[in-house]
Backbone as CSV, one residue per row, in Angstrom:
resi,resn,N_x,N_y,N_z,CA_x,CA_y,CA_z,C_x,C_y,C_z
1,MET,-1.044,-2.194,15.687,-0.870,-3.104,14.557,0.389,-3.924,14.764
2,GLN,0.272,-5.220,14.609,1.436,-6.108,14.662,1.272,-7.233,13.657
3,ILE,2.388,-7.601,13.052,2.471,-8.819,12.256,3.578,-9.643,12.901
4,ILE,3.288,-10.888,13.190,4.268,-11.745,13.862,4.631,-12.894,12.932
5,THR,5.922,-13.123,12.788,6.442,-14.252,12.007,7.141,-15.199,12.985
6,ASP,7.849,-16.172,12.467,8.576,-17.100,13.344,9.612,-16.385,14.198
7,ARG,10.258,-15.360,13.627,11.348,-14.701,14.350,11.178,-13.218,14.565
8,LEU,10.146,-12.623,13.968,10.017,-11.163,13.970,8.660,-10.684,14.465
9,ILE,8.683,-9.503,15.038,7.463,-8.737,15.295,7.592,-7.460,14.474
10,LEU,6.651,-7.238,13.582,6.574,-5.995,12.821,5.504,-5.171,13.518
11,ARG,5.876,-3.994,13.984,5.000,-3.247,14.884,5.101,-1.747,14.660
12,THR,4.231,-1.023,15.343,4.244,0.429,15.347,5.565,0.915,15.958
13,TRP,6.034,2.031,15.455,7.280,2.622,15.939,7.136,3.142,17.358
14,ARG,8.241,3.074,18.114,8.318,3.621,19.473,9.462,4.632,19.522
15,ASP,9.374,5.571,20.458,10.447,6.563,20.590,11.802,5.912,20.820
16,GLU,11.834,4.804,21.536,13.117,4.150,21.811,13.750,3.512,20.571
17,ASP,13.030,3.439,19.452,13.591,2.918,18.200,14.457,3.956,17.489
18,ARG,14.287,5.208,17.824,14.896,6.293,17.055,16.429,6.242,17.034
19,GLN,17.051,6.017,18.160,18.520,5.998,18.199,19.077,4.855,17.357
20,ALA,18.509,3.676,17.523,18.976,2.519,16.742,18.729,2.734,15.249
21,PHE,17.622,3.379,14.901,17.342,3.651,13.493,18.336,4.663,12.933
22,THR,18.694,5.654,13.723,19.720,6.609,13.290,21.043,5.889,13.055
23,GLU,21.386,4.952,13.909,22.628,4.187,13.712,22.594,3.412,12.398
24,ILE,21.459,2.841,12.067,21.307,2.136,10.787,21.469,3.124,9.633
25,ASN,20.815,4.283,9.743,20.800,5.263,8.662,22.104,6.040,8.509
26,THR,23.018,5.889,9.452,24.330,6.533,9.328,25.428,5.507,9.067
27,ASP,25.050,4.274,8.817,26.010,3.223,8.472,26.246,3.273,6.959
28,PRO,27.470,3.579,6.528,27.733,3.683,5.086,27.435,2.399,4.309
29,ASP,27.593,1.240,4.925,27.279,-0.009,4.225,25.784,-0.149,3.986
30,VAL,24.984,0.150,4.992,23.528,0.053,4.860,23.024,1.062,3.830
31,MET,23.607,2.248,3.831,23.089,3.351,3.020,23.803,3.520,1.682
32,ARG,24.573,2.552,1.264,25.357,2.731,0.039,24.505,2.886,-1.215
33,TYR,23.231,2.475,-1.173,22.349,2.638,-2.329,21.377,3.803,-2.157
34,PHE,21.707,4.694,-1.247,20.926,5.901,-1.022,21.818,7.102,-1.310
35,PRO,21.235,8.231,-1.694,22.055,9.395,-2.060,22.921,9.930,-0.923
36,ALA,22.498,9.719,0.341,23.257,10.274,1.466,22.922,9.520,2.743
37,LEU,23.832,9.623,3.712,23.537,9.115,5.046,22.439,9.988,5.651
38,GLN,21.734,9.457,6.631,20.643,10.209,7.245,20.956,10.450,8.718
39,PRO,21.432,11.652,9.049,21.719,11.964,10.454,20.437,11.930,11.281
40,ALA,20.587,12.108,12.589,19.449,11.976,13.513,18.241,12.801,13.090
41,SER,18.449,14.034,12.664,17.302,14.883,12.304,16.512,14.286,11.128
42,VAL,17.214,13.792,10.129,16.556,13.200,8.959,15.948,11.847,9.325
43,SER,16.689,11.068,10.098,16.204,9.753,10.523,14.942,9.889,11.372
44,ASN,14.936,10.839,12.290,13.756,11.054,13.134,12.570,11.548,12.318
45,ALA,12.828,12.382,11.333,11.746,12.825,10.451,11.168,11.643,9.676
46,SER,12.022,10.698,9.313,11.575,9.492,8.629,10.669,8.659,9.538
47,VAL,11.042,8.532,10.806,10.185,7.812,11.767,8.843,8.526,11.886
48,ASP,8.872,9.848,12.000,7.627,10.617,12.093,6.756,10.387,10.858
49,LYS,7.384,10.317,9.696,6.658,10.065,8.452,6.020,8.677,8.474
50,ARG,6.741,7.689,8.977,6.204,6.323,9.074,4.988,6.296,10.006
51,ILE,5.107,6.971,11.139,4.007,7.012,12.108,2.784,7.693,11.493
52,ALA,2.987,8.801,10.800,1.880,9.511,10.154,1.233,8.644,9.079
53,HIS,2.050,7.916,8.327,1.511,7.030,7.285,0.658,5.942,7.926
54,GLN,1.133,5.373,9.036,0.376,4.350,9.763,-0.969,4.911,10.232
55,GLU,-0.935,6.109,10.794,-2.174,6.711,11.297,-3.171,6.985,10.177
56,LYS,-2.674,7.406,9.035,-3.553,7.745,7.917,-4.042,6.515,7.151
57,HIS,-3.143,5.524,6.949,-3.455,4.421,6.039,-3.534,3.044,6.710
58,GLY,-3.106,2.933,7.960,-3.144,1.640,8.643,-1.959,0.748,8.351
59,VAL,-1.043,1.209,7.506,0.179,0.463,7.191,1.338,1.443,7.123
60,CYS,2.543,0.911,7.253,3.749,1.720,7.071,4.940,0.765,6.983
61,PHE,6.113,1.334,6.833,7.326,0.543,6.981,7.487,0.365,8.494
62,TRP,6.997,-0.777,9.008,6.935,-1.014,10.444,8.310,-1.272,11.052
63,ALA,8.441,-0.904,12.315,9.625,-1.269,13.078,9.663,-2.790,13.174
64,ALA,10.852,-3.352,13.008,11.025,-4.803,13.088,11.888,-5.135,14.297
65,GLU,11.403,-6.058,15.109,12.191,-6.493,16.264,12.224,-8.012,16.301
66,LEU,13.297,-8.539,16.867,13.429,-9.981,17.026,12.534,-10.441,18.173
67,ILE,11.800,-11.507,17.963,10.949,-12.054,19.022,11.792,-12.491,20.210
68,GLU,12.890,-13.166,19.919,13.715,-13.762,20.973,14.302,-12.734,21.935
69,SER,14.817,-11.629,21.402,15.520,-10.654,22.243,14.813,-9.298,22.352
70,HIS,13.757,-9.083,21.554,13.055,-7.795,21.456,13.977,-6.677,20.979
71,GLU,15.028,-7.041,20.276,15.972,-6.067,19.750,15.441,-5.487,18.445
72,PHE,15.495,-4.161,18.317,15.117,-3.469,17.088,16.171,-3.770,16.029
73,VAL,15.729,-4.200,14.839,16.678,-4.572,13.782,16.531,-3.727,12.516
74,GLY,15.489,-2.879,12.445,15.273,-2.064,11.255,13.793,-1.951,10.957
75,PHE,13.461,-1.898,9.667,12.042,-1.879,9.313,11.757,-2.827,8.168
76,ILE,10.515,-3.307,8.158,9.948,-4.107,7.070,8.475,-3.733,7.030
77,GLY,7.980,-3.390,5.876,6.564,-3.048,5.816,6.138,-2.537,4.462
78,MET,5.033,-1.802,4.462,4.433,-1.340,3.217,3.933,0.089,3.377
79,GLU,4.089,0.851,2.317,3.526,2.202,2.252,2.983,2.414,0.849
80,TYR,2.137,3.405,0.731,1.578,3.699,-0.582,2.568,4.523,-1.401
81,VAL,2.726,4.144,-2.650,3.659,4.799,-3.568,3.150,6.205,-3.863
82,HIS,4.053,7.178,-3.784,3.671,8.563,-4.048,3.755,8.887,-5.535
83,GLU,3.263,10.071,-5.873,3.227,10.516,-7.272,4.624,10.492,-7.891
84,ASP,4.670,10.494,-9.191,5.909,10.531,-9.984,6.665,9.209,-9.978
85,ILE,6.053,8.161,-9.464,6.655,6.826,-9.452,5.651,5.899,-10.141
86,PRO,6.117,4.957,-10.966,5.168,4.016,-11.559,4.319,3.326,-10.483
87,TYR,3.087,3.069,-10.816,2.109,2.459,-9.913,1.807,3.347,-8.708
88,ALA,1.841,4.652,-8.884,1.486,5.592,-7.804,0.145,5.178,-7.206
89,GLY,0.068,5.198,-5.886,-1.148,4.801,-5.180,-1.197,3.342,-4.810
90,SER,-0.297,2.533,-5.361,-0.222,1.109,-5.016,0.609,0.927,-3.752
91,LEU,0.493,-0.239,-3.152,1.332,-0.563,-2.009,2.742,-0.902,-2.472
92,GLU,3.708,-0.315,-1.791,5.124,-0.647,-1.994,5.598,-1.406,-0.763
93,ILE,6.309,-2.483,-0.963,6.915,-3.208,0.146,8.385,-2.832,0.211
94,GLY,8.902,-2.671,1.433,10.292,-2.286,1.584,10.871,-2.754,2.909
95,TRP,12.189,-2.675,3.023,12.909,-3.127,4.202,14.233,-2.404,4.295
96,ARG,14.719,-2.263,5.499,16.070,-1.762,5.769,16.471,-2.321,7.126
97,LEU,17.499,-3.139,7.117,17.946,-3.802,8.345,19.371,-3.408,8.681
98,ALA,19.669,-3.407,9.968,21.047,-3.212,10.416,21.904,-4.320,9.816
99,LYS,23.136,-3.992,9.434,23.933,-4.960,8.673,24.255,-6.225,9.448
100,GLU,24.263,-6.166,10.789,24.536,-7.400,11.540,23.410,-8.428,11.407
101,TYR,22.282,-8.017,10.796,21.166,-8.948,10.592,21.007,-9.361,9.138
102,TRP,21.907,-8.907,8.283,21.857,-9.306,6.882,22.197,-10.791,6.754
103,GLY,21.661,-11.415,5.723,22.009,-12.799,5.404,21.358,-13.841,6.298
104,ARG,20.400,-13.444,7.110,19.715,-14.383,8.007,18.309,-14.729,7.529
105,GLY,17.910,-14.166,6.397,16.575,-14.430,5.870,15.466,-13.641,6.541
106,LEU,15.823,-12.623,7.320,14.803,-11.839,8.024,13.980,-10.969,7.075
107,ALA,14.626,-10.349,6.102,13.884,-9.490,5.166,12.848,-10.304,4.379
108,PRO,13.219,-11.447,3.778,12.189,-12.222,3.077,11.097,-12.737,4.016
109,GLU,11.476,-13.125,5.223,10.478,-13.632,6.183,9.444,-12.557,6.507
110,GLY,9.915,-11.379,6.848,8.995,-10.293,7.161,8.210,-9.842,5.946
111,ALA,8.870,-9.787,4.795,8.205,-9.342,3.569,7.095,-10.302,3.157
112,ARG,7.325,-11.596,3.289,6.270,-12.563,2.946,5.038,-12.357,3.836
113,ALA,5.263,-12.094,5.119,4.139,-11.844,6.033,3.398,-10.569,5.635
114,CYS,4.137,-9.549,5.214,3.504,-8.309,4.748,2.674,-8.560,3.501
115,LEU,3.206,-9.342,2.576,2.453,-9.644,1.354,1.179,-10.409,1.677
116,ALA,1.270,-11.361,2.574,0.077,-12.116,2.966,-0.979,-11.165,3.531
117,TYR,-0.552,-10.217,4.353,-1.466,-9.226,4.918,-2.044,-8.330,3.817
118,ALA,-1.203,-7.888,2.910,-1.656,-7.010,1.825,-2.741,-7.679,0.986
119,PHE,-2.542,-8.955,0.679,-3.478,-9.630,-0.210,-4.708,-10.169,0.516
120,SER,-4.573,-10.561,1.777,-5.737,-11.096,2.487,-6.537,-9.985,3.160
121,ALA,-5.921,-9.187,4.000,-6.652,-8.164,4.762,-6.944,-6.910,3.938
122,LEU,-5.979,-6.476,3.138,-6.139,-5.225,2.395,-6.695,-5.425,0.988
123,LYS,-6.755,-6.674,0.548,-7.277,-7.004,-0.791,-6.554,-6.265,-1.901
124,ALA,-5.239,-6.087,-1.746,-4.431,-5.413,-2.769,-4.448,-6.223,-4.056
125,LYS,-4.507,-5.531,-5.179,-4.471,-6.187,-6.494,-3.041,-6.563,-6.887
126,HIS,-2.079,-5.825,-6.334,-0.665,-6.105,-6.547,0.125,-5.295,-5.523
127,VAL,1.387,-5.633,-5.382,2.316,-4.897,-4.521,3.587,-4.706,-5.335
128,VAL,4.192,-3.536,-5.226,5.419,-3.247,-5.953,6.571,-3.022,-4.990
129,SER,7.763,-3.069,-5.535,8.968,-2.699,-4.807,9.961,-2.179,-5.826
130,PHE,10.815,-1.274,-5.387,11.808,-0.742,-6.318,13.075,-0.393,-5.559
131,THR,14.157,-0.394,-6.309,15.463,-0.051,-5.758,16.355,0.390,-6.905
132,THR,17.501,0.930,-6.565,18.452,1.297,-7.597,18.935,0.038,-8.320
133,GLU,19.298,0.180,-9.579,19.694,-0.969,-10.411,20.777,-1.831,-9.766
134,ASN,21.727,-1.202,-9.083,22.885,-1.923,-8.557,22.639,-2.640,-7.241
135,ASN,21.501,-2.432,-6.615,21.245,-3.034,-5.308,20.803,-4.490,-5.483
136,LEU,21.786,-5.337,-5.742,21.495,-6.745,-6.028,20.937,-7.477,-4.819
137,SER,21.314,-7.076,-3.613,20.793,-7.736,-2.402,19.288,-7.538,-2.279
138,SER,18.825,-6.313,-2.437,17.378,-6.070,-2.366,16.657,-6.737,-3.529
139,ARG,17.264,-6.731,-4.672,16.643,-7.389,-5.822,16.498,-8.890,-5.569
140,ARG,17.494,-9.491,-4.905,17.396,-10.922,-4.571,16.243,-11.172,-3.602
141,VAL,16.072,-10.288,-2.630,14.937,-10.438,-1.703,13.628,-10.361,-2.483
142,MET,13.518,-9.401,-3.380,12.306,-9.260,-4.188,12.015,-10.556,-4.945
143,GLU,13.041,-11.142,-5.527,12.862,-12.379,-6.287,12.530,-13.550,-5.365
144,LYS,13.160,-13.605,-4.178,12.877,-14.680,-3.220,11.417,-14.687,-2.776
145,ILE,10.810,-13.506,-2.695,9.422,-13.447,-2.239,8.435,-13.522,-3.401
146,GLY,8.939,-13.804,-4.601,8.075,-14.050,-5.743,7.781,-12.853,-6.625
147,MET,8.446,-11.731,-6.373,8.221,-10.554,-7.200,8.930,-10.725,-8.548
148,VAL,8.388,-10.089,-9.558,8.920,-10.191,-10.913,9.331,-8.804,-11.389
149,HIS,10.528,-8.726,-11.949,11.028,-7.466,-12.497,10.198,-7.093,-13.714
150,GLU,9.746,-5.853,-13.755,9.013,-5.327,-14.901,9.845,-4.206,-15.521
151,PRO,10.809,-4.564,-16.398,11.724,-3.563,-16.944,11.031,-2.416,-17.664
152,GLN,9.842,-2.646,-18.190,9.106,-1.575,-18.867,8.684,-0.483,-17.891
153,HIS,8.752,-0.753,-16.574,8.381,0.236,-15.570,9.582,0.756,-14.780
154,ASP,10.808,0.397,-15.186,11.989,0.985,-14.554,11.935,2.498,-14.763
155,PHE,12.530,3.257,-13.856,12.350,4.704,-13.895,13.520,5.422,-13.234
156,ASP,13.630,6.690,-13.523,14.583,7.564,-12.847,13.877,8.140,-11.627
157,HIS,14.424,7.855,-10.442,13.764,8.276,-9.203,13.807,9.799,-9.073
158,PRO,12.648,10.439,-8.907,12.609,11.906,-8.872,13.306,12.526,-7.655
159,GLU,13.539,11.747,-6.595,14.181,12.285,-5.400,15.698,12.067,-5.381
160,VAL,16.228,11.465,-6.443,17.663,11.218,-6.540,18.254,12.229,-7.522
161,PRO,19.357,12.872,-7.169,19.965,13.860,-8.077,20.242,13.277,-9.466
162,ASP,20.078,14.114,-10.477,20.234,13.670,-11.861,21.612,13.117,-12.167
163,ASP,22.639,13.624,-11.513,23.996,13.173,-11.807,24.433,11.973,-10.962
164,SER,23.515,11.395,-10.204,23.840,10.271,-9.331,23.763,8.943,-10.079
165,SER,24.680,8.044,-9.772,24.631,6.688,-10.341,23.471,5.880,-9.748
166,LEU,22.804,6.423,-8.759,21.668,5.755,-8.108,20.326,6.191,-8.695
167,LYS,20.337,7.063,-9.676,19.118,7.642,-10.233,18.173,6.581,-10.812
168,ARG,18.731,5.649,-11.603,17.897,4.655,-12.287,17.447,3.588,-11.298
169,HIS,16.130,3.333,-11.274,15.538,2.344,-10.384,14.837,1.251,-11.191
170,VAL,14.884,0.057,-10.630,14.177,-1.085,-11.200,12.903,-1.313,-10.393
171,LEU,11.854,-1.748,-11.063,10.579,-1.990,-10.400,10.209,-3.461,-10.505
172,TYR,9.798,-4.014,-9.370,9.313,-5.389,-9.276,7.870,-5.346,-8.812
173,ARG,7.097,-6.370,-9.197,5.682,-6.414,-8.821,5.281,-7.851,-8.561
174,ILE,4.285,-8.005,-7.702,3.698,-9.317,-7.433,2.187,-9.159,-7.327
175,LYS,1.479,-10.178,-7.797,0.023,-10.224,-7.697,-0.346,-11.324,-6.703
176,PRO,-1.564,-11.293,-6.172,-1.930,-12.285,-5.157,-1.854,-13.726,-5.628
177,ASP,-2.129,-13.977,-6.900,-2.121,-15.353,-7.380,-0.720,-15.947,-7.480
178,SER,0.317,-15.132,-7.364,1.684,-15.664,-7.446,2.393,-15.635,-6.098
179,LEU,1.702,-15.215,-5.041,2.325,-15.083,-3.728,2.926,-16.379,-3.231
180,PHE,2.199,-17.448,-3.305,2.681,-18.671,-2.695,3.441,-19.569,-3.665
181,LEU,3.785,-19.037,-4.840,4.627,-19.774,-5.777,6.096,-19.534,-5.494
182,ALA,6.400,-18.552,-4.656,7.793,-18.187,-4.373,8.444,-19.205,-3.451
């Protein structure tokens, strides 16, 4: 599976992506909106989870690489929302990029291609995304790609400790008829 944009290839994970992904997941700036850094063991388990999701569902948070240099930059893709989260069973779009690639428009570029795939090939009725309330950068990406905040569906993330300032999450959603209005 591959999705190609002007600057990115979104593709199946490879073993050689693991070290670079661990570096992303142990960067305090990248992970500041997550409960903890993810050392190699946790990061590798995350890659394994992405691969299993791809095998089962045909989609995942795909490895993202630059077309020009073939450099791994993080992930952009979609997975199905698990139980205990609003819109369980729906497609969730997400991204995580190494900080040296922030501010270049790569996340919105890849996300728009994922949305096009979700609505054309997968016939999704909607796609959601969520993040902690304070993650304004991800929220801006959600808005840039045409997603709309649905405050009535904001929630306390079940995998975040109760005493964490990251517990409360905001939910955004987009439907196919609003994809190209962004």
